[in-house]
Structures are given as C-alpha cells and as structure tokens.
C-alpha positions, 0 to 999 in steps of 0.5 A, a space after each residue: 874475563 879474557 886476555 887478547 894479543 894485538 897484532 902488535 904483541 900488546 896483551 889487552 884484557 877485556 871484561 863484560 861491562 858490570 852492572 854499575 857501568 849501566 850510565 854508560 849505555 849498553 853499546 859502549 866500552 871504557 877503559 879503567 886501567 887494567 881492564 876494558 869494559 866491554 858490552 857482551 857483543 864486543 866481549 863475544 866477538 873480540 871486535 879488534 878495531 874496538 880493542 885497538 882503540 881501547 889499547 890506546 887508552 891503556 897506554 895513555 893511562 900507563 903513560 900519565 897515571 890512570 888517576 891523572 888520565 881520569 881527571 884530565 879526561 873529565 875536566 878538560 875537553 881538549 884533553 878528552 878530544 886529543 885522547 880520543 882523536 889519537 885512539 880514533 885515528 889509530 883505529 882508522 889506520 887499523 882499518 887501513 892496515 888490516 885490509 878491512 874495508 870501510 867507508 872512511 868518509 862515512 866512519 870519520 862522519 859517525 866519529 865527528 857526530 859522537 865526539 861532538 855529542 853528550 857520549 864525549 861530553 861535547 869535547 870538540 865541535 863536528 867540523 873540527 874532528 872531521 877535518 883533523 881526522 880527514 886530513 890525518 888519514 889523507 896523510 896516511 893514505 888511507 882516505 880513498 877507501 
C-alpha cells in the first residue's frame, strides 16, 4: 500500500489488486473507497492519469456515500456513464494541463469503445460518448493535441 499526492494536493491510497478482484481482468483499476486497487504495472509506475481518474471516483463515493454510489453505479446505466464521463474528462484535461502529449481523437475513441462495451456494462453508445467528450475537450481547448 502506498499513498500518492496528486498535483491538486489530494491524497490517493493505492493497493495492488487482491486475488478476489480477478473478475476485473488483469489491466483494470477499481476504486472501492478509501482505496484504489490497481494492477501491478499501475502500482509500480504510479500512473498519474489513472490516479487522477480514480480520484474523481473517490470524491463521488465520498460525496454520495459509497454504498449508494455502488448501488447506482451497478444498476443505473446513466449514472454509470455520468460517473465515468466526469472521471474520463478530468483525465483528458489532466493530459492537456500536464503537457502530456496524446492523440486526443484516438484517446476519446478508445474511451468510447470501452464505455460502450461489457467493461462498463454497456452504459452508453460509443457515438454519444465520443460526441460529448469531443465537445467537452473542444470547449476546454484541448482537442487539437
């Protein structure tokens, strides 16, 4: 277990994923407040983009109450989408603000594929998520990276 300080001063405590989270797959991270459970590579590298994303989920769980958050996340596609939209757009903005070069259209396309798949229980169509994230990043001034 280790605690990482983010640029905004928030502390994120990460742990390596235990065996009982095997169903998530090898490369996925999950936030179960107060911890962020990460695959070995994220844990070792302290991948800041992932931690910025997961920090949003920590705040969401704290603001709503973790059990209410978990219930809504599992049973409401729209809630799950809005939760992930907030986390992913924060992550995309972090790329821009930190000077991390990414191909923004490609990154948004990958996120759209994930959100419209079993990984996120088909919470939204790819078309909707790509359009809304693109619109957000154009407004933010970070789409042309």
